[in-house]
C-alpha positions in Angstrom: 128.3 112.5 79.9 129.3 115.1 82.5 129.5 118.8 81.7 133.3 118.7 81.8 133.2 115.6 79.5 131.1 117.6 77.0 133.4 120.5 77.3 136.4 118.3 76.6 134.6 116.8 73.6 133.8 120.3 72.3 137.4 121.5 72.8 138.6 118.4 70.9 136.3 119.2 68.0 137.5 122.8 67.9 141.2 122.0 68.2 140.9 119.2 65.6 139.0 121.4 63.1 141.5 124.2 63.5 144.4 121.9 62.8 142.7 120.3 59.8 141.8 123.7 58.3 145.2 125.3 59.3 143.4 128.1 61.1 143.5 129.4 64.7 141.3 127.6 67.2 140.0 131.0 68.2 138.8 131.6 64.6 136.9 128.3 64.7 135.5 129.2 68.1 134.4 132.6 66.8 132.8 131.2 63.7 130.8 128.7 65.8 129.6 131.5 68.1 128.6 133.7 65.1 127.0 131.0 62.9 125.3 128.8 65.4 123.4 129.2 68.7 125.9 126.7 70.2 126.7 127.6 73.8 130.4 127.3 74.6 131.0 125.9 78.1 133.6 128.1 79.9 135.7 124.9 80.5 135.9 124.4 76.7 137.4 127.8 76.4 139.7 127.2 79.4 141.0 124.0 77.7 141.6 125.7 74.3 143.4 128.6 75.9 145.4 126.3 78.1 146.5 124.0 75.3 147.4 126.8 73.0 149.4 128.7 75.7 151.3 125.6 76.6 151.4 123.9 73.2 155.2 124.2 72.6 156.0 122.5 76.0 153.2 120.0 75.5 154.4 119.0 72.0 158.0 118.7 73.3 156.9 116.3 76.1 154.8 114.3 73.6 157.7 114.1 71.1 160.2 113.2 73.8 158.2 110.4 75.5 156.1 108.9 72.7 158.9 106.3 71.9 159.3 106.2 68.2 156.2 108.3 67.3 156.7 111.8 66.0 153.8 114.1 66.4 153.3 114.2 62.6 153.0 110.4 62.5 150.2 110.3 65.1 146.6 110.5 63.9 145.4 114.1 64.1 142.6 113.2 66.6 145.2 111.4 68.8 147.4 114.5 68.8 144.5 116.7 69.9 143.4 114.2 72.6 147.0 114.0 73.9 147.4 117.8 74.0 144.2 118.1 76.0 145.1 115.2 78.3 148.6 116.6 78.8 147.3 120.1 79.6 144.9 118.7 82.1 147.5 116.4 83.6 150.3 118.9 83.9 148.8 122.4 84.0 145.3 122.1 85.4 145.3 121.4 89.2 141.5 121.2 89.3 141.6 117.9 87.4 143.0 114.9 89.3 145.8 113.2 87.4 143.9 109.9 87.0 140.8 111.7 85.7 142.9 113.5 83.1 144.3 110.2 81.8 141.0 108.3 81.9 139.1 111.1 80.1 141.6 111.2 77.3 141.5 107.4 77.0 137.7 107.6 76.9 137.8 110.1 74.0 140.2 107.9 72.1 137.9 104.9 72.6 135.0 106.7 71.0 136.8 108.8 68.4 140.0 107.1 67.2 141.5 103.8 66.2 141.5 100.5 68.2 145.1 101.0 69.2 144.8 104.6 70.2 143.4 104.2 73.8 146.3 102.0 74.8 148.8 104.3 73.2 147.3 107.4 74.8 147.0 105.7 78.2 150.7 104.6 78.0 152.0 108.0 77.0 149.9 110.0 79.5 150.7 107.5 82.2 154.4 108.0 81.5 154.0 111.8 81.7 152.0 111.3 85.0 155.0 109.4 86.4 157.4 112.1 85.3 155.2 115.1 86.3 157.3 116.3 89.2 160.5 116.5 87.1 158.7 117.9 84.0 157.3 120.8 86.0 160.5 121.4 88.0 
């Protein structure tokens, strides 16, 4: 797994844990730094900061284009994967669009339900098609 892949995975762990515990992702990150010798990749921090700073817009896009699935109805891990994928797709110019989508699908294949990769691919693919109008 690439360094960025590991960073995405770590960011997913932190965002998921924060949501499950109803605490700030920065609190989870701080606790990991204080209680472990875990090194946090700078890209992990960039993802977390990016997702949190754009979360209202990201969640609105996900709600609008998920076709019948509210955010609350989605599995928590899928919600976190979609937030990361959407942030990389729409707000991080360093990541090619196809890579953002494929990396999110790869996370879903290893960490979520059998149906999740197809759902995530479809939703992020739709956002990719609409990207110019979403960011206008």
